[in-house]
C-alpha positions as CSV (number, residue, x, y, z in Angstrom):
1,M,10.4,81.9,1.9
2,T,10.7,85.1,4.0
3,T,13.7,84.3,6.1
4,L,14.9,86.2,9.2
5,L,18.6,87.0,8.7
6,S,19.5,89.2,11.6
7,D,17.9,91.4,14.3
8,N,18.7,93.9,17.1
9,I,16.8,95.3,20.1
10,V,17.5,98.6,21.7
11,S,15.4,98.8,25.0
12,A,15.6,99.5,28.7
13,L,17.1,96.0,29.0
14,G,20.1,96.7,26.7
15,F,21.2,97.5,23.2
16,T,21.7,94.0,21.8
17,T,19.3,91.2,21.2
18,D,21.5,88.8,23.2
19,E,21.5,91.0,26.2
20,N,17.7,91.6,26.0
21,F,16.9,87.9,25.6
22,R,19.3,86.9,28.4
23,K,17.6,89.2,30.8
24,V,14.1,88.2,29.7
25,R,15.0,84.5,30.1
26,D,16.2,85.2,33.5
27,G,13.0,87.0,34.4
28,V,14.5,90.6,34.5
29,S,12.0,93.3,33.7
30,G,12.8,96.9,32.3
31,L,9.7,98.4,34.0
32,M,10.1,101.1,36.5
33,Y,8.0,103.5,38.5
34,F,7.7,107.2,37.3
35,D,6.4,110.0,39.4
36,G,7.1,113.5,38.2
37,Q,10.0,112.6,36.0
38,L,8.1,113.5,32.8
39,P,7.3,117.2,32.5
40,G,3.5,117.9,32.1
41,V,2.5,114.5,33.5
42,S,1.0,114.7,36.8
43,E,-0.1,111.1,37.6
44,P,2.4,108.5,38.4
45,F,2.8,105.4,36.1
46,V,5.0,102.5,35.4
47,A,6.9,102.1,32.1
48,S,10.2,101.1,30.5
49,A,12.5,103.7,29.2
50,I,15.8,103.6,27.3
51,D,18.8,105.0,29.2
52,G,19.1,108.4,27.5
53,A,22.8,109.0,28.4
54,A,23.8,105.5,27.3
55,L,21.9,106.0,24.0
56,D,23.6,109.2,23.3
57,S,27.0,107.8,24.1
58,A,26.4,104.7,21.9
59,F,25.0,106.8,19.0
60,H,27.8,109.5,19.0
61,A,30.3,106.6,18.7
62,L,28.8,105.9,15.3
63,P,30.3,107.3,12.1
64,R,28.3,110.4,10.7
65,A,26.5,110.7,14.0
66,A,27.0,114.5,13.9
67,E,25.7,115.0,10.4
68,K,22.2,116.2,11.4
69,R,20.3,116.8,14.6
70,Y,18.5,113.4,15.2
71,T,15.8,112.9,17.7
72,R,15.8,110.3,20.4
73,L,13.7,107.9,18.2
74,E,15.9,108.3,15.2
75,K,19.1,107.8,17.2
76,A,17.7,104.6,18.7
77,V,16.7,103.3,15.2
78,I,19.9,104.2,13.6
79,L,21.8,102.3,16.4
80,S,19.5,99.3,16.2
81,V,19.8,99.0,12.4
82,T,23.7,99.5,12.7
83,N,23.9,96.6,15.2
84,A,21.6,94.4,13.1
85,L,23.8,94.9,10.0
86,K,26.9,93.7,11.8
87,G,28.3,90.5,10.2
88,L,25.8,90.6,7.3
89,P,26.9,90.8,3.7
90,V,24.3,93.5,3.1
91,D,25.1,97.0,1.9
92,P,22.3,99.3,3.3
93,A,23.2,101.8,0.6
94,G,22.3,99.2,-2.1
95,E,19.6,99.7,-4.6
96,R,18.0,96.4,-3.8
97,V,17.6,97.2,-0.1
98,L,14.3,98.7,1.3
99,F,13.9,100.4,4.6
100,I,10.6,100.2,6.4
101,L,9.8,102.2,9.5
102,S,6.9,101.1,11.9
103,T,5.8,103.6,14.5
104,T,2.6,105.0,15.8
105,K,3.6,108.5,16.9
106,G,7.2,109.0,15.8
107,N,8.4,112.5,16.9
108,I,5.0,113.6,18.3
109,F,6.9,115.4,21.0
110,L,7.9,118.0,18.5
111,L,4.3,119.4,18.4
112,D,5.2,120.9,21.8
113,S,6.9,124.1,21.0
114,A,8.9,124.0,24.2
115,E,10.8,120.9,22.9
116,S,10.9,121.5,19.2
117,G,13.8,124.0,19.1
118,G,16.7,123.0,16.9
119,Y,14.9,120.3,14.9
120,E,13.6,120.5,11.4
121,P,9.8,121.4,11.4
122,E,9.2,118.4,9.2
123,Q,10.7,116.0,11.6
124,V,7.4,115.6,13.3
125,C,6.2,113.9,10.1
126,L,6.8,110.2,10.1
127,W,8.1,110.2,6.6
128,R,10.7,112.6,7.4
129,S,12.1,110.4,10.2
130,A,12.1,107.5,7.8
131,E,14.0,109.6,5.2
132,L,16.6,110.7,7.8
133,I,17.1,107.1,9.0
134,A,17.5,105.6,5.5
135,G,19.5,108.6,4.5
136,Y,22.0,108.1,7.3
137,F,22.8,104.7,5.6
138,G,23.0,106.2,2.2
139,N,19.9,104.2,1.0
140,P,18.8,105.6,-2.4
141,N,15.2,104.3,-2.2
142,A,12.1,106.0,-0.8
143,P,11.5,104.3,2.6
144,L,8.1,103.0,3.5
145,V,6.3,104.1,6.7
146,V,3.8,101.8,8.3
147,S,1.5,103.3,11.0
148,N,-1.5,101.3,11.9
149,A,-1.9,101.7,15.7
150,C,-0.4,98.9,17.7
151,I,-0.4,96.3,14.9
152,S,2.1,98.5,13.0
153,G,5.0,96.2,13.4
154,A,3.1,93.2,12.0
155,C,1.9,95.2,9.2
156,A,5.4,96.3,8.4
157,L,6.7,92.7,8.4
158,M,3.9,91.7,6.0
159,A,4.7,94.6,3.8
160,A,8.3,93.4,3.7
161,Q,7.2,90.0,2.8
162,R,5.2,91.2,-0.1
163,A,7.8,93.5,-1.4
164,L,10.2,90.5,-1.4
165,Q,7.9,88.1,-3.0
166,A,7.1,90.7,-5.7
167,G,10.8,91.0,-6.5
168,R,10.9,94.7,-5.7
169,C,13.9,94.2,-3.5
170,E,16.4,91.6,-2.2
171,Y,16.6,92.6,1.4
172,V,14.2,94.6,3.7
173,I,15.3,96.4,6.9
174,V,12.2,96.6,9.1
175,A,12.6,98.9,12.1
176,G,9.9,99.4,14.8
177,A,10.1,102.2,17.3
178,D,8.2,104.5,19.7
179,M,9.3,106.6,22.6
180,L,7.6,108.0,25.7
181,S,6.3,111.6,25.5
182,R,3.9,113.8,27.4
183,F,1.4,113.4,24.5
184,I,1.5,109.6,24.7
185,I,1.4,109.2,28.4
186,A,-1.4,111.8,28.9
187,G,-3.4,110.2,26.1
188,F,-3.4,106.8,27.6
189,Q,-4.1,108.2,31.1
190,S,-7.2,110.0,29.6
191,F,-8.5,106.5,28.9
192,K,-7.7,105.4,32.5
193,A,-5.7,102.6,30.8
194,L,-2.3,103.1,32.6
195,S,-1.4,101.0,35.7
196,R,0.6,102.4,38.6
197,E,2.1,99.0,39.1
198,S,3.7,96.4,36.8
199,C,1.1,95.0,34.5
200,R,-0.6,91.6,35.0
201,P,-1.7,90.2,31.7
202,F,-4.7,87.9,31.8
203,D,-4.7,88.1,35.6
204,A,-7.8,88.6,37.7
205,C,-6.0,91.6,39.4
206,R,-4.9,93.4,36.3
207,S,-5.3,97.1,36.4
208,G,-4.1,98.5,33.1
209,L,-1.0,98.5,30.8
210,N,2.5,99.9,31.0
211,L,4.1,101.7,28.1
212,G,7.6,101.0,26.8
213,E,10.4,102.5,24.7
214,V,12.1,100.4,22.0
215,A,13.9,100.4,18.7
216,A,13.9,97.0,17.2
217,T,15.1,95.8,13.8
218,L,14.6,92.7,11.7
219,I,16.4,92.2,8.4
220,V,14.7,89.7,6.1
221,T,15.2,88.2,2.5
222,E,13.6,85.5,0.4
223,K,15.2,82.1,0.2
224,P,14.1,79.0,-1.6
225,E,13.0,76.2,0.7
226,A,16.1,74.1,-0.4
227,A,18.5,76.8,0.7
228,L,17.2,77.0,4.2
229,Q,19.6,75.8,6.9
230,T,18.6,74.0,10.2
231,G,17.9,76.7,12.8
232,E,16.6,79.4,10.4
233,V,13.2,80.9,10.9
234,V,10.8,81.9,8.2
235,L,7.7,84.2,8.4
236,T,5.3,81.7,7.1
237,A,2.1,83.7,7.1
238,G,0.6,86.9,8.3
239,A,-2.9,88.3,8.5
240,V,-4.6,91.6,9.4
241,C,-8.3,91.6,10.0
242,N,-10.3,94.7,11.1
243,D,-13.6,94.1,12.9
244,A,-14.3,97.9,13.0
245,N,-15.8,97.3,16.6
246,H,-14.9,100.7,18.2
247,I,-12.4,103.5,18.0
248,S,-10.6,102.2,21.1
249,G,-12.5,99.1,22.4
250,P,-11.9,95.6,21.2
251,S,-14.7,93.3,19.9
252,R,-16.4,91.4,22.7
253,T,-16.3,88.3,20.5
254,G,-12.7,88.6,19.6
255,E,-13.9,88.6,15.9
256,G,-10.9,90.3,14.3
257,A,-8.2,88.5,16.3
258,Y,-10.1,85.2,15.6
259,L,-10.2,85.8,11.9
260,A,-6.5,86.7,11.8
261,L,-5.7,83.4,13.7
262,K,-7.9,81.5,11.4
263,R,-6.1,82.9,8.3
264,V,-2.5,82.2,9.5
265,L,-3.5,78.6,10.7
266,S,-5.0,77.6,7.4
267,G,-3.5,74.2,6.6
268,V,-1.4,74.1,9.8
269,D,-1.4,71.3,12.3
270,T,-1.9,73.1,15.6
271,G,0.0,70.4,17.4
272,E,3.2,71.9,15.8
273,L,2.7,75.2,17.7
274,A,5.2,75.7,20.5
275,F,3.4,78.8,21.9
276,V,1.2,81.8,21.2
277,N,2.7,85.1,22.1
278,A,-0.5,87.1,22.9
279,H,-0.8,90.9,22.7
280,G,-1.5,90.6,26.5
281,T,-1.7,94.4,27.4
282,A,-3.2,93.6,30.8
283,T,-6.3,95.9,30.1
284,L,-9.7,94.5,31.0
285,Y,-11.1,94.1,27.6
286,N,-8.1,93.3,25.5
287,D,-7.2,90.3,27.5
288,E,-10.7,89.0,27.5
289,M,-11.0,89.5,23.8
290,E,-7.8,87.5,23.1
291,A,-8.9,84.6,25.4
292,I,-12.2,84.4,23.5
293,A,-10.3,84.6,20.1
294,I,-7.7,81.9,21.1
295,H,-10.6,79.5,22.3
296,R,-12.5,80.2,19.0
297,A,-9.4,79.3,17.0
298,A,-9.1,76.0,19.2
299,L,-5.7,77.0,20.7
300,Q,-6.8,76.7,24.4
301,D,-4.3,73.9,24.9
302,V,-1.3,75.8,23.4
303,P,1.0,77.6,25.9
304,V,0.2,81.3,25.9
305,T,2.7,84.0,27.0
306,S,2.8,87.8,27.1
307,M,6.0,90.0,27.0
308,K,4.4,93.3,28.4
309,G,5.8,92.6,31.9
310,Y,9.4,92.8,30.5
311,F,9.1,95.7,28.0
312,G,5.8,97.3,28.5
313,H,3.6,98.0,25.5
314,T,6.0,99.3,22.9
315,L,3.2,100.4,20.5
316,G,4.6,100.6,16.9
317,G,7.7,98.7,17.9
318,A,5.8,95.8,19.5
319,G,5.3,93.7,16.5
320,V,9.0,93.8,15.6
321,L,10.3,93.5,19.2
322,E,8.1,90.6,20.1
323,S,8.8,88.7,16.8
324,I,12.5,88.9,17.6
325,V,12.2,87.6,21.2
326,S,9.5,85.0,20.2
327,T,11.7,83.5,17.4
328,R,14.7,83.4,19.7
329,A,12.7,81.5,22.3
330,L,11.5,79.2,19.5
331,R,15.1,78.5,18.5
332,E,16.1,77.8,22.0
333,G,13.1,75.5,22.5
334,I,11.6,77.4,25.4
335,V,8.5,79.5,26.2
336,L,8.9,82.5,28.4
337,K,6.9,83.0,31.4
338,T,4.3,85.8,31.6
339,P,5.4,88.3,34.5
340,G,2.5,89.4,36.6
341,F,0.2,86.4,35.9
342,D,-1.0,84.5,38.9
343,T,-4.8,84.1,39.1
344,P,-6.8,83.6,35.8
345,G,-9.0,86.6,35.1
346,V,-10.6,85.8,31.8
347,S,-13.7,84.0,31.0
348,R,-12.0,81.3,28.9
349,P,-9.3,79.2,30.5
350,L,-5.9,79.6,28.8
351,R,-2.8,77.6,29.3
352,M,-0.8,80.6,30.7
353,V,3.0,80.0,31.1
354,T,4.0,80.9,34.7
355,R,7.6,79.8,34.4
356,T,10.1,79.8,31.5
357,Q,10.3,76.1,30.5
358,P,11.3,73.8,27.7
359,V,8.6,73.5,24.9
360,R,8.2,71.4,21.9
361,G,7.1,72.6,18.4
362,C,8.5,74.3,15.4
363,R,6.0,77.1,15.1
364,C,4.9,80.1,17.1
365,I,2.3,82.8,16.7
366,N,2.5,86.5,17.6
367,M,-0.9,88.2,18.1
368,L,-1.3,92.0,18.1
369,S,-4.4,94.3,18.4
370,G,-4.9,98.0,18.2
371,F,-7.3,100.9,18.2
372,G,-9.9,101.1,15.5
373,G,-10.6,97.3,15.6
374,C,-7.4,96.3,13.9
375,N,-5.9,92.9,14.7
376,A,-3.0,90.9,13.3
377,A,-1.3,87.5,13.6
378,L,2.1,86.3,12.4
379,L,3.0,82.7,12.1
380,Y,6.8,81.8,12.3
381,T,8.3,78.4,11.5
382,L,11.7,77.0,12.6
383,K,13.5,74.6,10.3
384,C,14.3,71.7,12.6
385,E,16.6,68.8,12.0
386,E,13.7,66.3,11.7
387,G,10.2,66.5,10.7
388,W,10.4,70.0,9.2
389,R,7.9,71.2,6.6
390,F,6.8,74.6,5.5
391,R,3.1,73.7,5.4
């Protein structure tokens, strides 16, 4: 069983999972208003951004930090992986350890000649960032890069599970990360998708998404069922379904998301679900599509939440980040409120969570969707003291 061993989050809310989760549980958001702070971006927007000075300070305190010139993304990932490894009997330089990097754009800012000075030309390539990150830890294996729009993090975790189950490695270090840049901000503004206020997932007054920066790490391994301890969480199932609806627009029937949900719920009693963490970007069509898919999967009575009001949409990091926060909430027996939600704004009624509250259930689902019609769902299961079963 693919077991979650350790994790870390580097975000606008802090550099540890504990700090991030505590603030989210208390309703603190990392979103802030930007107007003119990003060169080349003329329109204001709301996003979450990692404190650059704090990141540099924490990174330069690490051993070997000065070996190469690392980008902001690479620094954040190295810091996150370092923190996730603390207390684990895992040697990141071991031959049975695999690194997987999930990102959509990596160091895309290096395509801008004004900002590329001092970096290797190849650092704009995703594979080179992955090499530098794995190389920092002395890992001898070729790292894997997963870049599949906004479901990248889910795909990376599924790739980790398959590598473990195939016996190709003993541990997998999965890191998901993306950073703000002029290219990314301008791209989403060209879609008229960015909101000038904090996002409002599934709300009637939603006006678009907020972007966010993150580097999040999950370290996983395979354990036999008999070796699992109470309180441990396993990745029970994952599914990716592409409905090929449109280059950027989701299916009006929620086809891909529904098929992914149907796949991970095969043989599962939905009464065991504590909550569904929806992709919940607060765009007009995404939220409507997810609401339809959730109804088609007969999950309309399960609590539904979205984390975008805390972190923004973290692109290639979302699947890893939201898996960490969701499974921490599952362990604590709570479901987190959806910031910004007030008045239902989708055609299918959902059981939206408007305040953080206790919840029963030993399973949770993470939903993700992305450009090109890609959709994913991950099912996590908590080993409880009583009544636990894998399937």
